[in-house]
N, C-alpha and C positions, 0 to 999 in steps of 0.2 A: 480639490483641483474639479473643474470642469471640462466639460470641452465645449469648443467655440461653439456658434452656430455657424451655418454651411456659408453664409452671405457676408461675414464676416472670416472666416476662410478663405475666401475666394476674395476677400480684399486685403487678405494681409498674406498671400501665398508668395513664398520667396523663392521656392524650389530650392532652398538652403542646402548646400553641398559641403563637407570637411573636405577640404584641399591639404590641409597642413598639418604643422604638429600645433604651429602655434593659435588654426582657428579653434584647436578643442582644446586646449587650456583657453583661450578668450571666452568661449560660449559654457568652459566650468567655471572658470573666476565671477562670470557675471551670473552667473546662479549664486554661487557661493556669497557676494554680496549681496545679492537681492533676500537672501537669507539671514541678513543680520550680522554674519562672519567677522570677526577682530583680527582674526588669524586665520590666515591661510598658508599651508607647504603644498608646494609643486616639487614633485621626484619626479624625474627622468632617466632613461634606459637606452640607452644607444640611442640618441639624439633623439627619444621622446618615439622612437619605430617598435620596437618591443615594448614597453610599456612608459605611459605616463599614469600618475595618481596627481589629484588634484582634493588637498583634506580641510577641511575647514569645523570652528567652532561653532555655526550658524544653530540655526531652530529644528535643525533636524526635518526628515519628509515622514506622516503620519501611516500609521496602518494602512489606513483604510484609502489613501491614496498612491499606498506603494505598484497595485496591480496598474496602474497608468501612468505614472512617473515619467514612464519613456516612449508612451503612445505621443505619438502626432496632433497637435491640436487640442493635448488637454494643459493645459495650464488654470493657476491658483490667481496672476496678476491680472487680468482683464476679463471680462464676461462680454463685452461687446467692441465694436471699432470703436463705438463715442468715448470708449474709456479712454483711448488715446489721447486724447484732450487733456487728461490727468494725469498721464502717466510718470510715475515718479521711482520706475524699475529701471534696472537694465534690459532685459528682455521679456519679453510680451507674448513670442508666436507660438509657445510651444514646440519648436521642433528642433532643438539642437540637439538634445538626449537620443532622439530617434535617429538624426541623421547620423550620431556615431558610431549609434549599434550597427547603423547596415555594412559601415568600413569596417568594425573594429569589435573585439569579444567585450564587452561591458559589465561590471563587476563594481556593485552600490552597496557599499555599509552605510547603515544610519542608524541613528536612533537621538530619540525626542526626551525632554524634560519627565514626558511621563512613562517613557519605558524606563524596563528595570534594566535590558540588557539590550544591547545593543543585535541590529539584524543585517545580515549579508543576504545580496539578492545577485543573481547572475540573470544576464539576461541573454537573448536570442537577439538576432538582427533586426525583426520586428518589433523590436521593444517590451514582450512578452516577460513573463517571470517564468525560468526553467525551473531554480532550485533556491532553495534558501536553508538560512541555518543562522544558530548563533554565533555570535564573535564576541571580543576581547575589548574592542574600538569605545572609545568615552563616547561623549555628548558631540554631537556635531555629522556630518556627512563625508566619506571621504568617497570618491569616483575612481575607479581602475580601467584605464582602457588599455590593452592589451592587442600585440599582434597587430598593428595599425595599416590599414591594406593591404592585408594579411589575403585578402579573396583578390585584389586589382591587382597586380604583378607589374603593368605598367605605368601606375601613378606612386608604387615604391621605388620600380628604376628610377624617377627620377628623382629621386633623394640617394643613390647612390655613390654621389662623389663625397665625400669628404667638408667637403668647401659648402655645399649646400646644406650638407646637416650642420655643418658649426652655423651659417648663417642663420638656418630655422630656432637655433641654442639664443641666438643674439636677440634674433626679433621675440621670444618667448620673456627676454630678460627683459628687450624694452618697452613689451605691455606692461610688463609687472611693475618699473619704473614709474608707467606715466599714474598707474592704479596708488601706489604708494603716494604720489607726491599730491593726488588731489582728494586724497583722504592717508590724512597724517595718522590718525589713530589705528591704523592695519596694519600688523606684522605680517613681515611678508618673508617666504623662505624657498630660494631656488635652489633645488642639487641635482649633480646630473651624476649617474653611477656610482650613486652614496656618496659624495662629496659636493660638498655645499660651494656652489656657487658665487650666488651675489646672497642679501639677504639683508637686511632692512627691519629695526626693532620698532615701538609705537614713538610717536612724535607728538609734541603739545600742537604746534602749529603749522601752515605749509612752509614756513622760514627753515624751520628745522628738517622738516620733512626734505625739503630741497639742500641743505648741508649734508644731508645725510645721505645723498640720492648722487649731487652733481660733485660737493667738497665744498668746504669752504673756500677755497679760493677766489672758487666762480661766483660762491652768494654774495660774496662783498662787494660784487663787481653789477650785481641786481637792487633793482630800487621797486620799493613795494608802490603798488601804485591799484585807486581804488577811484570808480567815477559811478555816480546811479543818476540816471532816467527816468523816464516814467516807460514803467513797462521791462525795464532793462537795468543791468546792474555787471559792469565790468571790472573786475580787481583779478591782481595778480603781480608777477613781478619781471618788471623790465631791463633792461643794459640800461646801465648810468650811461649820459651824452658822453663822450668821449673816452670810454672806458675802453680799455686793451683788446684790442680785436682776436685777438690768440686765445680770451679768457672768454670773453663773452659771445662768442662764433665758434662755428661748426663746418665740416664741408657736407655733409650730410645734415637732413631734417629731424634727425630721431632724435633732438637734443632739443626741439621748438615743442613745447607742448600746449594745444591747442584742446580745450572743453568746451562745450555747449549743457548748460547743465550736468555738468560732473561727469559727462560724456567726452573719451576720449574722440576727438574727429579729425578727419582731415581735411581741412576746407581750403583751396588752392586761392580763391580770392583774398579771404584773408589773409595766408601765410603770403602771401604774393605784396601785400600793403603791409604786413609787416617790414616785410624782407626791402622794401624800397625805403620806406624810410628810416631803417638804421644804415644801412646801407652809403644813404645819400652825404651824413655827418665825415667820412671816410673819404677821403678824397683818391684813394689809392682804389685801383680798378677789381683790385684783387676783391674787396668789399663785395663787391656784385654776386661774388659766385656762393658765396657764402652763407649760412642759414646763422641766422640770430639764437640765443641760448636765453628762453623766456618762458615765463608760466601767464597764460590768460582763462580767465575762468569766464564766460558769458552766458549770465543767466537772464532766461526769458520765459516770457509764459508758456506751458506745456502745451496749452492752443496754438500755440502761432509757431510749430514744432513738427514739424514731417520727420520723425525716425524711421519709417518704412520704407527708407529710398533702395540700399543694397542689401545684401543677403546679410555680411559681417554688421550693419548699422556703423559704418564708420564716416559715411558720408549721409546729411541733412538738408533738408531743405528749410528757410526758412521766411516766414511769410511777409515780413517786415524786411529785408537783408540791406534794401537801401539803407534802411536805418540804422539796422547795425555797423555797417562799413561806415557810414559817416562817426557816428558817435567812438569807431577805434579810429579813423583817421585825426577825428578834434582832439582825442586825448594821444596821441602821437604827436601830432603839431605842440602840443602844451609843453611836452616832454623835450622833443628833438628841434621844434622848429619849426620852419617852412622848408617843403621841399624844393630846393632851387630845379627849375625843370628848362633844359640847355636844349632848345629848337636845333636841330639838326642843321648846316651848313647846304645850302643847295648848292656850293660850288662840287662838296665833299660828299656828296648822293653817288652812289652805282650806276648806271645805265640800266634800265626794264626797257625791254625788247616786248613789244606787243600790247604797252599801256596807250589806251586810246583816250585822250581827254575830250571828254562829252560836252555836249553844247550848253547842258545847265550849265556846269563850271564857269565855261565860256561867260557867259553871262552872271553868273554870278561874281566875278571880278569888276564889276562894272557898281557893283553896289554902291561901295562909300572906301575910301580910303584907309579906315579903322579896322573894318570887317574881313579885309583883302585876303590878310594871312591865314582866317579861319574858314572862309568860305571857299580858298584856292583850294583844298584838302583831295588831293586825287585817290578814289578810288580801285585799290591796286587788287588785279586779279588772280586768285588761289594757285594758277596753272605758272605765271609768269614775275608775279610782284610778290610771293607772300614773302615770307623772312623767318628762318627759324629761331631766330633770336627774340625772346617774350621783351626785351627794350624796345626793340622796331616797332615805332607805330606806323601810323599813314606819313608818307611823304607829306611837306607843307611847299606850297611853291607861294611866293610869294608876289607884288605885284610889276615886279622886273620884268616878265614875260619870258621865264625860263618855264622851258616847255622839257619833259623828258621824250618824248617821242617826235622830234621834229618833223620826220617825214607822215606819219598817220594827220598829225595837227593840220598841218600844210593843205591835203588833201579837204579836209572838213571844214575847214576853216570857213566862214562865208566871208566874199569879197566888202574891202571898208574902202566906203568912200572919204573917209578924212583922212585929209593929206599924212603923210607922215615919212618915214626915213625909209627907204624901198629895197628888199633883200637882195644881195648880192645873187647875181647870174654866174653861175661856171660853166665854164667851155667845155660846149661839147667832145667828144674824144669821139675819134672814129675808131672802127676795128682795126682798119691796117694801120694807122699811128701805134693804136696799141701793140699790133703783134710785132712792128720793128723797131718798138721802145723807143718812141719819138713822141708821145704822147705827153710827157712830163716833164719841161726842162728847166732848169734854175735858171729865175728871174734875169740874176746877174751876170753870170756869164755866159748866157742861153745855150747849154750843154746840154743836151737830155740826160733827167736823172738814172743812177744805174744801182740798183738795189742791194749788190751786194759789191765792195771795192777791198782789195788786197793791198795790206800794205805791206811792203819788204822792209827789211833791215837795212839800214845805212852803212857798208862797212868803215866806213871812215870815222863814223858817230861813235865814241866811246859808250861803252855798253856801260852802266849804273852798276855799280857793285853791291855785294848784296848785304842787307840790315843789321846784320853779325858783324863781317867785316868791318861794316863803316861805323868806327868809334866815334858816339857822342861826347862831344865837350864836358854835358854835362855829366859822367860817368866816368873817364878816362884822362879830363886835362886836371893837373897836379901843378899848384904853385910850388917851385924849390925855395924854402924863408931857410936860412940857419941850418944847414943838410934835413932838414926835414919834410916831408910830401903833405900840402895841405891842398884840400879839395878844393879848385874854385866856386866859387856860389852859385848856385844854379840859378837859372833865368826863371821870371812865370810860366814860357812853357813849356820850359822843362818840367818842374813841378807837376803842373796841369797833367804834363804828358805819363808822370810817374802813376799819378791817384787812375788816371782812366785808362790805359794799358790791362790793367787788370779787367778793368769791368769790360773791355770789350772781346777780351777773350775767354771771359765768363759766357757774353754772350755768343761769341761765334767763337766754338772751337776748334772748328777745319779750318779758318783762314788763315790766312800766307800770311807772312812777317809783315810784308808789302802793302798788303790790307788793314792790317791793325794800324800800321803807319799813317796810312791815307784816311781809315775813319777816327785816329784823333787826332788828325790834320784840321779834317772839316770841322770836328768838334767842338776845338779850339777857337776855330773863324765863326764859327755860331753861338760862342759863348757870349750871354750877356755881360752886362756894363760890372754887375752887383759882383759874380765870378772870379772877371780880371781883378778887380782891385783886393777881391782875397788872394789873389796866388802874386799880385805884384805886391800886396806887402808881407808877404812871408820870403820873397824875393830878397825885398830891402831888409828884413829883418836877418835873412844870412850875407849879405855885402856886410852891415853893420857887423854881426860877428869877425866875418873876415877880414876885414881891415884891423880893427881892435888886437886879432891873433897876431898879425902882420907886424904891426907896430912894438906891442910886448915883444916878439921875434925877434927885432930889428936890435929894439934897446941892448937887451940882456944879451945878443951872443957872441961878444967879443969878451965879457966875464966869465959867464957859463962854461965855456969851451973846455979848460983847464980842468975845471971839477968835476963837470959830468966825466971828462975822460978817465979819472980818477976812480969815480964810482963805478964807470963800466970794469977798469982793473980788479976791483974790489970785489964785483961782484960775480967774476970768472973765476976768481979764487975759490969763492965761498962755494959750499953744497947748496944745489936747490933747497926751498923749502918747501915740504909734504903740503897736499893741497889741505890735510887735518888742521897742521901747522896755519895757514895764513884765512882760515874762516877762525881758529880758536882767535887770531890775533883780530879779526873783525868787528867777531862779535863781543870781545872784551872790551872793542874801544867804543864802541856804541852807549849812549848813554840809557839808560833804563827809564823807561818812560813809568810815567808816576801813574800809578790804576787808579781811578775812580772809584771812590769808596760809593756802597749800591745805596742807592736811596733808601729812606726808611719806610719799611711796610706798613700800611696804613692801621691804623689800629683804633679802637673804640672801648670804654668798663663797658661791661654790660651787669646786668643784677643778677645774684644767683645765691638762690636758698636751698642749704644742705636737703632742709625740713619739707618744704616743698618738693623737692628733688624725689625725697623719700617715697612724698605721698603719691605720685606720679607715678611714680616704678610699684609702686606697692599697687594701687588701679590698675596699672598693668598686665603685671600679675596675675591679678584675680580673674581680669578679663578672660585673658590669653587658658587659665585653669589648666584642667588637663588634655588641654588639645594638644598641644608643645609635648616633643618628645624631652623628658627630663624636665621640666618645665621651662625649657628654651623659647624664649619669647622675642622677637625681631622688635628692634627699638626705633633704629634711623640708619640710613646710610651715610657714610664719608667718602663724598665727591673724591676726595686728594689722595683718597689711600687706596681707593675700588674695594672697599669692605665695608662690611655691617657690624652695625654694635646689637651686640645680641646679653638679655636679661636670663641667666641663670638663676634659679630658685629665689629670686626676688630681690636680691640683695646681690649676687657677684655681676660684674660686666664684663662680657668676652668679647675680643672681635674673632672673626668670619670671615677667612679667605673662601668665595664663591669657587675662583677656577682651583684653589688646591682640594676643594672637596669635589669637584665634580671628576677631576683627575683620578682623586681616588676610588671613587664609583665606577668609573669605566672603566677603570684597570683591573676592577673586583670582577665586574661583570665579564671583561672581555676573557680575565683569567679562569673562570668557569664556565662559559656558554660559548667563546669563538674557536670555531673547527676550522683552522689553516685548509683553505683546500691545494688537494695535491693535485702534480699533473704527471700524465703519465711520461714514464722514462725510455727513452727507445733502443736504449739497454738494460735492462735489470740486475739489480746488484744484486750478486750471489752475497746470500746472510751463511757463516757458517760457526761453528764452535771454536776456529781458530780470529776469524774478523771480530767476531763478539766478545770472547771467553764463554768456555763452559759451563758455567752459572747461568752467566746471565742466557745464554742460549737455549737451556732448559727453562728458562723463565718466559721468552717469549715463545717457546711452542705452548705452556700450561695456560698460555690467558686465552681470554672468551673470542669463538670464531662464530661464521656465519652459517646460513644454506652451504649446500653441496651446488657446485657448477652441475652442466650436463656432462662436462668433463671432467670430473671430477675431482678438479681441481678448489681450494676453501678458501676465501679469505677473512681477515683475521676482524673483528667487528665489534675490540674492547674499544672503548671509548679514550682511554688513555694512549691509543694506538693514531685512533683517527682523530683525534683532535691537534695533535702536532702533529701532522702534517701525512704520514707515513701509512701507506696502503700497500701489505705484506701480504703474500699468495702461499698457500702450502698446495705445490702441485702431487699427483700421486706418483707413488715409484712402483717398479717390481717386489722388492722383499721391502717386507714390515718395519726391518729394524734403520732403513734409510729414512729420513727426511729431508727434502730437497725445499729450502725455503728461500724468496726472493724476494725484494723490495721493486713491485712497479709501478710505483707513481709518489713522487714526494712531494711536499710542499715547494713553490720557488719563488715564494712572496719573501721569507727569509733567505737573505745570502749563506750561501756554501752550509745549507744545513744537510747531514750526510751520516752516516753512519757511526762518528761518534755521538752525535746527537742521539740517536737511537739510545744506542749502550749505553748514553747519561741518563734516561728515561727506564731502560731495565734495570739500570742499579738502582734507582728512586726505588722500582717497584720493588726488587730483592732487598735493599737492606733499610731501608726507611721505610720499607708498606706504606708505600702509597698508594691510597685507596682512591684516592680523588684525581679527576682530573689538574686542579693546579697543583696538586702535592707535585707531580710527574712533571710539570712544565721545565724542558730545560733550559739551559743559561739564555741560549740565541732566542730562543722564543718569547722568553720572559721579558729581556731587552726591546725585541720588536714589540710584544703587546705596550709595553711604558710608551714608546715613540707614538703608538697607536692613541692611544688614550690623552695625552700629552696634545697631538694633532687633531684630533674631536672636540677635545675642552678650548680649544683655541677661536675655533667655528663657534662659540654658543655667544649669543647677545652679554653684551656686557652689562647693560642694564637690566636690572632687575629687582619688581617688584615684591611686594611685602607676603605676596600667596605665593611667587616663588621661592622666597628665601624658606618661609615656614614648609614647603612641599620638598627642599632641598634636605632641612632639618630631618625629617623625615625621614628619607632614604639613606639619609646616613645613621642616623639611629636603629634602621629596621637593618640595614646591609651590613655597614663598619660595626656595630655597637657602641657603647660609651668607652670603651679603651683605648680604642684604636684612633687617634685623631689627628695623622700622619699621611701626607700625601706619598705620592711615590719615589721624591726625591728627599724622602726623613726629614719635610721641616711640616710644621704643626701649621691645621689649618682652622682649628678654634684653640686657641689663646688668652689666658685670663689676663686681664687689663686691671682692676681695681675693685674692691669690695665697698660698697654704699654704709655708711654708716648705719644703725639700728637705732641709734638714744643718740641725744643730744650730747651728751659726756664726747663720746665716741669720735 
């Protein structure tokens, strides 16, 4: 690392300030990617305020660079301001780690390939090293940020609400998703309070990275695009034309990924252009307020890009911005077609007070008829003519003489000598006539106009009935045919009312029944010809069906009447069938559907030679040598079964289930090392020989104890008690013969953990001579640890490479030995498949 020159510092100085958890994660992530990391783990505690850790497997920090790694303006990425024209890294200022040290407690653990062991450095607020010590961490760098904003109580209180803290975790996840998409080879993991929130495995290309991030249903509606121009390349995935709007758009811009030279940026001009072309293909206005789901990576020359604009480097300046926007628009037009521009109707424009039409605009109207619409655009004032909508452009006035502000335009308009229609002159109104109310009169009757007219109800006029009591013919009119009620076929208006009434009620829930009826009637009058034909066709079909039923009923009324009466009497005598019997008869009467034969699976013969297979397996076994445990060597992965094929001893083929092996390893590790956190009890539990038993009580008293407290009490420090979640206190008493024991804290993560479980621990120590923690675990704790092992195993990535499988086999051999090959459910995770014949005769 070298210190930047003073002139370069003045040019790059950005007053970098850490304002949130996501800014901390972003700076540390960029450092990890610049170090060539292929795996990054982000761990948060208490939403990142108590602790934020970013661990990678990059090249690490050299010992010579450690003293200045957090000092401001020390960096290894650039040496002068001219290097920005050839910038290929995310960071370049050398201010990130120093800014984080100013607001938190930072610890850096790093190891390079040349180092034998890793070293942990503790930094102060200025970035200097306070202490260092060896560490067990592997290759790479791990930066731990603790007590963020601990010295800034006002800024920390900004994140006091749970909503703001959860918002920070969501922003961190969105940031990791952006890096996961633009770098498919990167493996990312986000954990909060030791629970994996989001993870992404290594992917082969951008499409698979999008599938792992957004889901397969969304990516199937995206279309890959690629366009090359001089000094510019556009590639990514855009929504297919006419795709489902719910799958290809979002209410926020968190799924609109825009990159410039693989750097996630927020460019409003590019985002606006993408939204306009995407929403133009949908007639619904709701598409205008949504953001398309897409990936767009713009690659330009580093010399034509200025990244040093904002402290967080999310906004950049392009030297050829117009060319980039033109290229993007050409790409969108080739995909979605031309965007139709609908000029606003002058009759529907809102009135704008204070807009003055200048003389230049008046003269520009006389240029030509072709340019009249463009040259007559009025310049809106910011105070009175601005619009909050981004879609509202400048108002355009056509050549018809329309003016937004008639009064001001009339005052400033020069006198024209050309003959034309004269403007009407309004009659002058005197103050006396205005005060008497006779200034404005009705031109027909000549009476003065009154602002308010009170209408009184006429007692002789019959009041209209309620809509509920007015029974409409379409709902209650029936024809009586052969003693049966048949509904009168509805008319076209009745069918339209039936469909429209629910829509009106959804739009206007507080409307009365009269208002709803009036709205339905208004819609029926304004309905187009195609809509009327559709409802008239439905009404005609209902009328034909009614006429057919009428004729059938009239023809068979006389013949069916005695038979129907006999059937009714017979049904009255019989007991009614149960619902189950009716269902049985219904299903038995239905014909069985013929099941289609499944289509034959495609297959093809493959040449196979046992001699060649045996030779290749012998070579593989010789290459692995003694590196694998007991000669175990991974051969390949069976994707359909999610298992691995293992070669054992050169000729035995076995199947390995990685998930079962991980469950067994995790459970064995939890059994040995996990300590259940004990929670203090409000009322301690008294322990005596009555509730524990005499032998168990004596065994408890003989267990290991810690140092005495100032009040004379002693806490038991035996790991068989502490690891199982029991904190027991021995209080001093007056006589030495008495012993006062009480449980002051018990683990609450295991449901109903109490005295019976403590007695089970003591029984294991007394009878089975349990000397270790795994031997003394009670049944409830064992089941809880099994569940935790299963939960942790499910959070592991599903795709494992060959090196990871080798490492899993080594851990299995080292911890479980060669005899135990079962998971926590008693199932084998390494099972024999077949033996490869050693000779041609076999």
